[in-house]
Each structure stands twice: as C-alpha cells, then as structure tokens.
ZATORTOR-755745 format. One record per residue (C-alpha): residue number from 1; residue in three letters; x, y, z. Coordinates in steps of 0.1 Angstrom, whole numbers, plus 5000, padded with zeros to 4 digits. Example, Ala and Ser with C-alpha at 12.3 -4.5 7.8 and 13.67 -1.06 7.14 Angstrom:
! residues 2
1	Ala	5123	4955	5078
2	Ser	5137	4989	5071
***
This chain:
! residues 602
1	Met	0550	2490	4855
2	Asn	0523	2485	4829
3	His	0488	2475	4841
4	Tyr	0474	2441	4836
5	His	0459	2431	4802
6	Ala	0439	2399	4800
7	Pro	0450	2372	4776
8	Leu	0417	2372	4758
9	Arg	0428	2353	4727
10	Glu	0441	2325	4749
11	Met	0410	2325	4771
12	Arg	0387	2323	4741
13	Phe	0407	2294	4727
14	Val	0405	2274	4759
15	Ile	0368	2282	4764
16	His	0355	2277	4728
17	Glu	0380	2254	4711
18	Leu	0397	2233	4738
19	Val	0370	2228	4765
20	Gly	0341	2236	4743
21	Ser	0315	2262	4752
22	Gly	0289	2248	4729
23	Pro	0280	2218	4750
24	Ile	0280	2239	4782
25	Cys	0258	2265	4767
26	Ala	0235	2237	4755
27	Leu	0227	2227	4791
28	Pro	0192	2237	4801
29	Ala	0202	2262	4827
30	Tyr	0224	2281	4802
31	Ala	0199	2284	4774
32	Asp	0204	2322	4772
33	Cys	0242	2319	4770
34	Asp	0262	2316	4737
35	Ala	0297	2323	4724
36	Gly	0288	2360	4717
37	Leu	0277	2366	4752
38	Ile	0307	2349	4767
39	Asp	0331	2370	4746
40	Ala	0312	2402	4755
41	Val	0315	2394	4792
42	Leu	0352	2386	4788
43	Glu	0358	2420	4771
44	Glu	0341	2440	4798
45	Ala	0358	2420	4826
46	Ala	0392	2426	4810
47	Arg	0384	2463	4809
48	Phe	0374	2464	4846
49	Ala	0404	2443	4856
50	Gly	0429	2464	4837
51	Glu	0415	2499	4843
52	Val	0401	2496	4879
53	Leu	0417	2467	4898
54	Ser	0452	2465	4884
55	Pro	0462	2501	4893
56	Leu	0452	2494	4929
57	Asn	0473	2463	4932
58	Pro	0506	2481	4941
59	Val	0486	2505	4963
60	Gly	0472	2477	4983
61	Asp	0507	2462	4986
62	Arg	0522	2495	4998
63	Glu	0495	2507	5021
64	Gly	0479	2474	5032
65	Ala	0448	2473	5053
66	Arg	0448	2492	5086
67	Trp	0433	2483	5120
68	Leu	0418	2512	5140
69	Ala	0405	2512	5175
70	Gly	0371	2525	5163
71	Ala	0348	2550	5179
72	Asp	0337	2526	5205
73	Gly	0372	2512	5211
74	Lys	0362	2478	5197
75	Gly	0382	2477	5165
76	Glu	0375	2481	5128
77	Val	0394	2478	5096
78	Arg	0401	2503	5068
79	Thr	0411	2490	5034
80	Ala	0438	2507	5012
81	Ala	0429	2538	4992
82	Gly	0406	2531	4963
83	Phe	0395	2496	4974
84	Ala	0361	2506	4987
85	Asp	0353	2526	4956
86	Ala	0365	2498	4933
87	Tyr	0343	2473	4953
88	Arg	0313	2497	4948
89	Gln	0319	2497	4911
90	Phe	0324	2459	4912
91	Ala	0290	2453	4929
92	Glu	0272	2478	4908
93	Gly	0285	2462	4877
94	Gly	0269	2429	4887
95	Trp	0302	2410	4888
96	Met	0294	2393	4921
97	Ala	0262	2380	4907
98	Leu	0277	2365	4875
99	Pro	0276	2328	4884
100	Cys	0249	2330	4911
101	Pro	0214	2315	4911
102	Pro	0189	2337	4892
103	Glu	0162	2332	4919
104	Phe	0182	2353	4942
105	Gly	0192	2380	4917
106	Gly	0222	2361	4901
107	Gln	0229	2360	4864
108	Gly	0232	2322	4863
109	Leu	0260	2322	4838
110	Pro	0283	2291	4834
111	Arg	0311	2284	4858
112	Leu	0333	2280	4827
113	Leu	0329	2317	4821
114	Ala	0330	2326	4858
115	Val	0365	2310	4862
116	Ala	0379	2330	4833
117	Val	0365	2362	4848
118	Ser	0379	2351	4882
119	Glu	0413	2346	4867
120	Met	0413	2383	4856
121	Trp	0404	2395	4891
122	Lys	0432	2374	4905
123	Ser	0458	2385	4880
124	Ala	0449	2421	4883
125	Asn	0446	2423	4921
126	Leu	0448	2391	4942
127	Ser	0441	2409	4974
128	Phe	0409	2425	4961
129	Ser	0397	2391	4947
130	His	0397	2375	4982
131	Val	0365	2392	4991
132	Val	0348	2378	4960
133	Thr	0360	2343	4967
134	Leu	0347	2342	5003
135	Thr	0314	2357	4994
136	His	0308	2332	4966
137	Gly	0317	2304	4990
138	Ala	0291	2317	5015
139	Ile	0265	2319	4988
140	Glu	0271	2283	4978
141	Ala	0269	2271	5014
142	Leu	0236	2289	5020
143	Thr	0221	2279	4987
144	Ile	0227	2242	4995
145	Ala	0220	2242	5033
146	Gly	0200	2273	5042
147	Ser	0163	2272	5050
148	Asp	0140	2291	5026
149	Ala	0136	2319	5051
150	Met	0174	2321	5056
151	Lys	0180	2322	5019
152	Ala	0154	2350	5014
153	Ser	0170	2371	5042
154	Trp	0206	2367	5032
155	Leu	0212	2356	4997
156	Pro	0199	2385	4976
157	Lys	0222	2410	4993
158	Leu	0252	2386	4991
159	Val	0245	2379	4954
160	Ser	0242	2416	4946
161	Gly	0275	2423	4965
162	Glu	0258	2447	4989
163	Trp	0270	2424	5017
164	Thr	0300	2402	5018
165	Gly	0307	2368	5033
166	Thr	0335	2351	5054
167	Met	0344	2317	5065
168	Asn	0352	2315	5103
169	Ile	0370	2282	5109
170	Thr	0405	2285	5123
171	Glu	0412	2291	5160
172	Pro	0446	2295	5178
173	Gln	0446	2258	5188
174	Ala	0427	2246	5158
175	Gly	0444	2250	5124
176	Ser	0442	2220	5101
177	Asp	0429	2199	5131
178	Leu	0392	2211	5130
179	Ala	0383	2186	5158
180	Ala	0400	2210	5182
181	Ile	0376	2239	5175
182	Ala	0363	2252	5208
183	Cys	0341	2282	5199
184	Arg	0307	2277	5217
185	Ala	0272	2283	5206
186	Val	0245	2283	5233
187	Pro	0209	2280	5222
188	Gln	0186	2309	5232
189	Pro	0148	2307	5239
190	Glu	0138	2326	5208
191	Gly	0157	2302	5185
192	Ser	0190	2320	5180
193	Tyr	0224	2310	5195
194	Arg	0248	2330	5216
195	Leu	0284	2325	5203
196	Ser	0316	2331	5222
197	Gly	0352	2324	5212
198	Gln	0381	2336	5190
199	Lys	0386	2330	5153
200	Ile	0419	2338	5135
201	Phe	0431	2341	5099
202	Ile	0397	2354	5088
203	Thr	0400	2369	5054
204	Tyr	0380	2402	5051
205	Gly	0366	2395	5086
206	Asp	0362	2433	5089
207	His	0364	2460	5063
208	Asp	0348	2492	5050
209	Met	0336	2481	5016
210	Ala	0301	2467	5023
211	Ala	0271	2476	5045
212	Asn	0272	2442	5063
213	Ile	0295	2412	5066
214	Val	0279	2377	5069
215	His	0302	2354	5089
216	Leu	0297	2316	5085
217	Val	0311	2303	5118
218	Leu	0319	2267	5129
219	Ala	0311	2262	5166
220	Arg	0299	2236	5190
221	Thr	0268	2235	5212
222	Pro	0271	2226	5249
223	Asp	0259	2191	5245
224	Ala	0277	2184	5212
225	Pro	0299	2153	5210
226	Pro	0337	2158	5208
227	Gly	0355	2160	5175
228	Val	0342	2172	5141
229	Lys	0308	2155	5146
230	Gly	0301	2180	5172
231	Leu	0305	2210	5149
232	Ser	0276	2231	5137
233	Leu	0275	2261	5113
234	Phe	0260	2294	5121
235	Ile	0254	2328	5104
236	Val	0268	2355	5126
237	Pro	0263	2389	5109
238	Lys	0283	2420	5117
239	Phe	0250	2439	5120
240	Ile	0218	2420	5131
241	Leu	0190	2425	5107
242	Gly	0160	2446	5118
243	Ala	0123	2439	5111
244	Asp	0128	2455	5077
245	Gly	0156	2431	5067
246	Gln	0182	2458	5068
247	Pro	0213	2459	5090
248	Gly	0204	2472	5124
249	Ala	0221	2467	5158
250	Arg	0259	2460	5159
251	Asn	0265	2423	5167
252	Asp	0291	2413	5193
253	Val	0318	2402	5169
254	Tyr	0348	2425	5166
255	Cys	0381	2426	5149
256	Thr	0409	2428	5176
257	Ser	0438	2428	5152
258	Ile	0450	2421	5117
259	Glu	0480	2401	5106
260	His	0513	2416	5093
261	Lys	0520	2393	5064
262	Leu	0546	2384	5037
263	Gly	0522	2393	5009
264	Val	0486	2401	4999
265	His	0488	2432	5021
266	Gly	0456	2447	5007
267	Ser	0435	2418	5020
268	Pro	0428	2421	5057
269	Thr	0435	2389	5076
270	Thr	0417	2394	5109
271	Thr	0413	2380	5144
272	Leu	0376	2381	5153
273	Val	0364	2378	5189
274	His	0328	2366	5194
275	Gly	0310	2374	5226
276	Asp	0334	2395	5246
277	His	0305	2418	5254
278	Gly	0277	2394	5261
279	Gly	0278	2370	5232
280	Ser	0273	2374	5195
281	Thr	0240	2364	5180
282	Gly	0240	2335	5155
283	Tyr	0216	2315	5135
284	Leu	0219	2278	5128
285	Ile	0224	2267	5092
286	Gly	0210	2233	5085
287	Glu	0211	2206	5112
288	Leu	0231	2204	5144
289	Gly	0263	2185	5140
290	Arg	0265	2189	5102
291	Gly	0285	2221	5102
292	Leu	0317	2206	5088
293	Glu	0298	2189	5060
294	Ile	0282	2222	5050
295	Met	0314	2241	5054
296	Phe	0332	2217	5031
297	Val	0309	2231	5003
298	Met	0325	2265	5010
299	Met	0360	2251	5014
300	Asn	0358	2231	4981
301	Ser	0346	2263	4963
302	Ala	0375	2282	4979
303	Arg	0400	2255	4969
304	Leu	0390	2257	4933
305	Ser	0392	2295	4935
306	Val	0427	2293	4950
307	Gly	0437	2270	4922
308	Thr	0426	2299	4899
309	Glu	0447	2322	4920
310	Gly	0478	2302	4911
311	Leu	0469	2306	4875
312	Gly	0462	2343	4878
313	Val	0494	2352	4896
314	Ala	0515	2330	4872
315	Gln	0499	2347	4842
316	Arg	0506	2382	4855
317	Ala	0542	2373	4865
318	Trp	0549	2359	4830
319	Gln	0533	2390	4814
320	Leu	0556	2413	4834
321	Ala	0587	2392	4827
322	Ser	0579	2391	4790
323	Glu	0574	2429	4788
324	Tyr	0607	2435	4807
325	Ala	0626	2410	4785
326	Lys	0615	2429	4753
327	Glu	0626	2463	4768
328	Arg	0658	2455	4787
329	Val	0689	2458	4764
330	Gln	0718	2438	4776
331	Gly	0745	2419	4757
332	Thr	0746	2410	4720
333	Asp	0729	2384	4698
334	Val	0748	2351	4702
335	Thr	0737	2340	4668
336	Gln	0757	2368	4651
337	Lys	0794	2377	4654
338	Gly	0799	2413	4664
339	Gly	0762	2419	4667
340	Lys	0747	2450	4681
341	Pro	0733	2451	4717
342	Val	0699	2434	4719
343	Ala	0669	2431	4742
344	Ile	0674	2401	4765
345	Val	0645	2383	4749
346	Arg	0670	2374	4722
347	His	0691	2354	4747
348	Pro	0684	2316	4745
349	Asp	0681	2311	4783
350	Val	0657	2340	4787
351	Arg	0636	2325	4760
352	Arg	0637	2292	4778
353	Met	0625	2308	4810
354	Leu	0598	2328	4793
355	Met	0584	2297	4775
356	Thr	0586	2276	4806
357	Gln	0563	2302	4823
358	Arg	0540	2305	4793
359	Ala	0536	2268	4786
360	His	0532	2259	4822
361	Thr	0506	2286	4828
362	Glu	0487	2276	4797
363	Ala	0485	2240	4810
364	Ile	0472	2253	4844
365	Arg	0446	2274	4826
366	Ala	0434	2244	4805
367	Leu	0430	2224	4837
368	Ala	0412	2251	4856
369	Tyr	0387	2258	4828
370	Ser	0382	2221	4823
371	Val	0373	2216	4860
372	Ala	0348	2245	4857
373	Ala	0331	2230	4827
374	Leu	0329	2197	4846
375	Gln	0312	2216	4874
376	Asp	0287	2229	4850
377	Ile	0279	2194	4838
378	Ala	0278	2181	4874
379	His	0253	2207	4885
380	Gln	0232	2213	4854
381	Ser	0231	2183	4831
382	Asp	0197	2166	4828
383	Asp	0215	2132	4824
384	Pro	0221	2117	4859
385	Asp	0249	2095	4846
386	Ala	0267	2125	4831
387	Arg	0262	2144	4863
388	Ala	0277	2116	4884
389	Ala	0307	2111	4862
390	Ala	0314	2148	4861
391	His	0311	2151	4899
392	Arg	0336	2122	4904
393	Arg	0361	2139	4881
394	Val	0357	2173	4898
395	Glu	0364	2156	4931
396	Leu	0395	2139	4917
397	Leu	0409	2171	4900
398	Thr	0401	2196	4928
399	Pro	0432	2187	4949
400	Val	0453	2184	4918
401	Leu	0443	2219	4906
402	Lys	0447	2235	4940
403	Gly	0480	2219	4949
404	Trp	0497	2218	4915
405	Ser	0486	2253	4904
406	Thr	0497	2270	4936
407	Glu	0530	2253	4940
408	Ser	0537	2260	4903
409	Ala	0528	2297	4908
410	Val	0555	2301	4935
411	Ala	0581	2285	4911
412	Leu	0569	2305	4881
413	Thr	0569	2339	4898
414	Ser	0604	2331	4911
415	Leu	0614	2324	4876
416	Ala	0599	2357	4864
417	Ile	0621	2374	4890
418	Gln	0651	2356	4875
419	Val	0643	2371	4841
420	Phe	0644	2406	4857
421	Gly	0678	2398	4873
422	Gly	0688	2422	4900
423	Met	0660	2445	4891
424	Gly	0635	2418	4901
425	Phe	0649	2418	4936
426	Val	0641	2454	4942
427	Glu	0606	2467	4948
428	Glu	0604	2494	4921
429	Thr	0598	2470	4893
430	Gly	0568	2455	4910
431	Ile	0575	2418	4902
432	Ala	0586	2410	4937
433	Gln	0550	2415	4950
434	Tyr	0538	2386	4929
435	Leu	0562	2362	4945
436	Arg	0552	2374	4980
437	Asp	0515	2372	4971
438	Ala	0519	2338	4955
439	Arg	0535	2322	4986
440	Ile	0503	2320	5006
441	Thr	0484	2301	4979
442	Pro	0499	2266	4986
443	Ile	0490	2272	5023
444	Tyr	0455	2285	5028
445	Glu	0423	2265	5022
446	Gly	0442	2233	5029
447	Thr	0480	2231	5024
448	Thr	0495	2211	4995
449	Ala	0501	2182	5019
450	Ile	0464	2182	5028
451	Gln	0455	2183	4991
452	Ala	0479	2154	4984
453	Ala	0465	2134	5013
454	Asp	0430	2140	5000
455	Leu	0440	2129	4965
456	Ala	0458	2097	4978
457	Gly	0435	2087	5006
458	Arg	0400	2097	4994
459	Lys	0401	2102	4957
460	Leu	0424	2073	4946
461	Ala	0421	2047	4974
462	Arg	0383	2051	4976
463	Asp	0376	2039	4941
464	Gly	0408	2020	4934
465	Gly	0419	2046	4909
466	Glu	0389	2040	4886
467	Thr	0382	2077	4880
468	Leu	0418	2084	4873
469	Ala	0420	2054	4850
470	Gly	0391	2068	4829
471	Leu	0409	2101	4825
472	Val	0442	2084	4816
473	Ala	0423	2064	4789
474	Glu	0409	2096	4774
475	Met	0444	2112	4773
476	Arg	0458	2081	4756
477	Ala	0431	2085	4730
478	Asp	0441	2121	4725
479	Gly	0477	2111	4721
480	Ala	0468	2085	4695
481	Ala	0449	2111	4676
482	Leu	0480	2133	4676
483	Ala	0502	2105	4664
484	Ala	0477	2097	4636
485	Thr	0482	2131	4620
486	Gly	0515	2120	4605
487	Asp	0531	2153	4617
488	Ala	0565	2146	4632
489	Arg	0563	2173	4659
490	Leu	0528	2160	4670
491	Ala	0541	2125	4670
492	Ala	0569	2135	4694
493	Ile	0544	2152	4717
494	Ala	0523	2120	4716
495	Ala	0553	2098	4725
496	Arg	0562	2120	4755
497	Leu	0526	2120	4766
498	Ser	0524	2083	4764
499	Ala	0556	2080	4786
500	Gly	0541	2104	4811
501	Leu	0508	2085	4812
502	Asp	0528	2053	4819
503	Asp	0545	2070	4848
504	Leu	0512	2083	4862
505	Asp	0495	2049	4858
506	Ala	0524	2030	4875
507	Ala	0528	2056	4903
508	Ala	0490	2055	4910
509	Arg	0490	2017	4914
510	Thr	0520	2020	4938
511	Leu	0503	2047	4958
512	Ile	0470	2029	4961
513	Asp	0487	1998	4973
514	Arg	0506	2017	4999
515	Met	0476	2037	5012
516	Arg	0458	2003	5018
517	Ala	0488	1985	5034
518	Ala	0508	2012	5051
519	Pro	0491	2047	5049
520	Ala	0522	2065	5064
521	Ala	0543	2052	5035
522	Gly	0517	2064	5010
523	Leu	0514	2098	5026
524	Ala	0552	2103	5025
525	Val	0550	2104	4987
526	Ala	0515	2118	4982
527	Glu	0528	2153	4975
528	Pro	0552	2141	4947
529	Phe	0523	2121	4933
530	Leu	0501	2152	4932
531	Arg	0528	2170	4912
532	Leu	0532	2141	4889
533	Ala	0494	2140	4883
534	Gly	0493	2178	4876
535	Thr	0523	2176	4853
536	Val	0509	2147	4832
537	Ile	0473	2159	4831
538	Gly	0486	2194	4821
539	Gly	0506	2176	4794
540	Gly	0475	2158	4782
541	Leu	0456	2191	4779
542	Met	0485	2207	4760
543	Ala	0486	2178	4737
544	Lys	0449	2182	4730
545	Ala	0454	2219	4724
546	Ala	0482	2210	4699
547	Lys	0457	2189	4679
548	Val	0432	2217	4679
549	Ala	0459	2242	4666
550	His	0471	2217	4640
551	Asp	0436	2212	4627
552	Ala	0430	2249	4625
553	Ile	0462	2254	4605
554	Ala	0453	2225	4582
555	Ala	0420	2241	4576
556	Gly	0437	2272	4563
557	Ser	0440	2295	4593
558	Ser	0468	2320	4592
559	Asp	0463	2332	4628
560	Pro	0498	2331	4644
561	Phe	0482	2321	4677
562	Tyr	0479	2285	4665
563	Arg	0516	2283	4655
564	Glu	0526	2297	4689
565	Lys	0503	2272	4706
566	Leu	0521	2243	4688
567	Val	0554	2256	4700
568	Ala	0542	2260	4736
569	Ala	0527	2224	4735
570	Ser	0559	2210	4720
571	Phe	0580	2228	4746
572	Tyr	0558	2215	4775
573	Ala	0562	2180	4761
574	Ser	0600	2182	4759
575	His	0608	2204	4789
576	Leu	0581	2198	4815
577	Leu	0565	2164	4809
578	Pro	0598	2145	4813
579	Cys	0597	2154	4850
580	Ser	0571	2127	4854
581	Ala	0598	2100	4852
582	Gly	0617	2115	4882
583	Leu	0585	2119	4902
584	Arg	0575	2083	4895
585	Ile	0608	2071	4909
586	Thr	0601	2092	4940
587	Val	0566	2078	4945
588	Glu	0579	2042	4941
589	Ser	0609	2047	4965
590	Asp	0613	2030	4998
591	Asn	0607	2056	5026
592	Ser	0608	2033	5055
593	Pro	0642	2047	5067
594	Leu	0627	2082	5067
595	Leu	0597	2071	5087
596	Ala	0618	2051	5112
597	Leu	0640	2081	5122
598	Pro	0635	2094	5157
599	Asp	0618	2128	5159
600	Asp	0650	2145	5173
601	Ala	0668	2136	5140
602	Phe	0648	2164	5124
***
C-alpha cells in the first residue's frame, strides 16, 4: 500500500480561490501571513504526514496501544512502535503550536491553514491525530477560562507539545447525559481540590509520548446543586508541578484499562480512576458551577476537528481506491468490441463510484475550510458586526459539518472497499482499516443524533431559521451567477442547486414549526434534515467552485485541474444534490404512528 500524499493542488484551490486566503490574511492578527507562507507550511506538513505519520498508520492498527501493570502496579500505557518518536518530531517541528496564541509560544496562524494541516494528520494517521485534537481543545479552554497564573503554568508546555491534554467527561453511568456525572471534587485548605471517581472513554488518557498529561475533568463539589449546573471544571495533571514549574510527584490518577475497539487501535481509549489512593489533586478552572460552559469550548473545538476527521478518512479512502482501480486489470473495455483487458478504472460503474467519492469529499473539504475561515473572522475581525455574523454561522454549521462529514465518511470508505471488491474485505490491502477507523467518527464528541438535535433545537428554532436563510440567499446568488454565464453545463448545475435550496428552505420551515409545536416530532426527522442541509450546502459550495473554475478557464488557464473541477461539480449536482428531494419528503412526513408505538414494538 502506498503512503499518503496530500492533495495539495485541491487544498490550495479551496484556500486561495474558493474560500479566499486574502481577506483572512488581511485580518490584524494575521498580518505576517500570506499565500506564500501558507503554501510553504502546506508543503512541509504534506512531507511530514506522508513520510512520518502515514507509515505508522498500519503499525498502530496492527499493534494498538498496550496497557501494562506498571512498576508500581497502578497501570500505564505504551503506544505502538514509532508513535513516541513521531510525536517527538511533531512537537519539535512546532506543529502543535501552529494555530495557538503567540503570547504562549504559539505561531498564531489562521485556522483556515490549521484545518488543512489537520486534514493531513487525519488522512495519514487518524489514531495519532487524536492527541493533537485533545491538546488543542485543552489549550482553547484554558485560554478562554484559565486565570493568568494558570495560563502561565500550563499553556506554554501544552502549546509547545511538551505536554498533552485530555477531556475527562464520560462516566459509566453518564454518557450523553452529563447531568448524571458523579465524580467528586472536595476543596482543600490550600485552595486545591481532591478528586475521586472514574472516567471512561478518555482518549490518550495515558501514554508514553509526553512528559506530562493535563486532564481537564468535569466533577461536582459536595454542596453543588444536582444536574449540569453543579458541574465544575478542574485541571488534574498526571504529574503535579513542583516549585520550578516542572512535573514532580505522581498524581493519584491512573489508567486501569484500555478499550479493545473496532478501529483507531493506535489511539489509547482509557479508563481513568481518580483518587483510589487518597485522592487526585485538581485545580479549579474559572468559577464553580460553570464547568460545562467551559468544557463546551473544548467540545465544540473537538466537534469541528472530528468533522475534519471525516474529511481526512474519506480523502485517504478515495486515494487508495483510485490507485487500486488504475492498477487492477480485470475485464475488457465495454466501449470496444473485442477489446484487450483493461484496468478497472475504465469500467463505467467504477468511474461512478470513484467520482462519487471524489466529488463528495471535495464538498466536505469546501465546507470544513469555509467554517475555519468563519472562525478566523469571528475571533479576529475588528468589525464587531462581522464577528457576530461569522460566529452565528459557525454555530449553525458546526453540527452540520460534524454530522454530515462523519456519516459521509462511513459511506464513502465503504464505497472505496466496493471498488477493491473481494480484496477490499481482506486486511492485506489496508483499505479495511479506514472503514473501521471511520465508524467511530459519527459517535464520539456527540453522536449524529445529538448534532441533529442541536441543529434543530438550538440553531434553527432559536432564531427562526434567520441564519440559515441568510446562507440560502447567498447560495441562490451564487447559482444565479452560474446561470448568467450562458454555459449550458453551469446552467444545469444552477438549476439543480435551485431545486435543492427549495428543498432545504421548505424542510427548514417544517422542522422549525415542529420543534415549536411538538419537539418529539421534530427530533424524529432532525437527522434526515441534517443530511439534507449538508448535501445542499455542499452543493452550493461545489457550484461556487464551478464558477471559479469556469472563470479561470475563460481567462486562458490550461491547468487540467479546472476542467476536472467542473466535472466533479457537475457530477455532484446530478448524482448527489437530487437526494435533497427525498430527504425533504422524509422531513415533511408524518411520524406520529412511529412515536405512538409501544416500546416493546422495537
């Protein structure tokens, strides 16, 4: 199996020509960034992903992470061969610091660039990338809610990658229902807290790649009210810092086991026990009772990152399927009588499957990068109205990206296996790993149902669909610009986009009405609506890409990339956008018989 090679031409197109790096680099915080710097970073990230991370991906899958009893019998984790050295190179190369605040040693580069780099890590080695995702989430939470002293103690080492971060939320009785969290934090005379309890499904909760692990733990104090309002957030380090600020005494938080999983074997998913030997020492972040509010900063960061995981895995699966289709000789060319045996890429249905993967993945990439650019505006623009508008749109699109991208990744990696045929079902070709790895992405950091409920209940119903309506209006304008070119192929794309936008608009009105009148009826169709939104928004971005490609060709470009982009956009419009009609029917359907069935009918 060939190692990963980043789709740099496509990435540059989306960054510079579709989303537009110029306005992002013009933001005051990014004054030192330009297109040349972005391209140089992409080149080096592509090299690191292809040469260092990609070769370790099958190693992590075969070996997995290992739990050992440890010298003191309290449990520790060893990552697969090569992971620790790769992480050392990663940290030394400054990759953790790329999007982080300069005041703590970060490079302060745009999120638009960071998401493209993140896509490479996730395509090359999804298991490895998890430690990056969690650490960045911890950095964001501490940057927003930590005291000045806390930031000074913890952020520089997290930003440099010398230490890593985790998110300790889930407990055996508290999965999606965070109100059931029972982990306790008892205040101590000197100002710290003593924590006790068990946390499960903690990604990289223990490992051998960094000198310290900074756990962000949701727990409740003895006098806290019940429910989520009683939750507070604490830093609980693996090693307590000494007077010199360096890791010192071992804290009382230990890994008692790791999960045996369907995929992402190289990423240790741990059970952590706090306080079995006297209580683990923790430090309050922000105010008591505001833990979930702070943790949502980390969770939203992780959700956008997981959306990029769907993109990365889908890209790599398409890449492998494409390579195999060009090498595997089977059958003859159906366009020629008595033709010679040909590679299966010549077969019409294989071409359909490959273009489905390619066009769908390109639409996801356009959405992921667009959300990242909106984050840059929301955080860095000096125009308060622009910041507010960008923030609203990021909030709207976060559940769409997370849910649509990850559900699509499962379908697209399955389609890649279909291209391989029987060889895709055996492990030696390597493609099966990507389906196994992809399957977790619609589950963690909020299942697709949770994303759909968030989209329907908070993002749509809250503002009556105003933010979505603004986006729909922009996409209609893009469609009109396509139709105005006079090009028949672009006019066909515009017509199909218009029909998809009609479906999205009508379905949104139906869903808003149901969420107000009968929330259960709305939630029954929230997930199909999320897929509808992703499909149509992706179609709008592909239509916009078609206009950019058309204009480049009209201006005299002979780059074949633009002609391929037109084909991909046209294919998306004719093969994927029409799904909106069926999804609209589903959203508008009467589900009262379903909701009225007794539980034992299921």
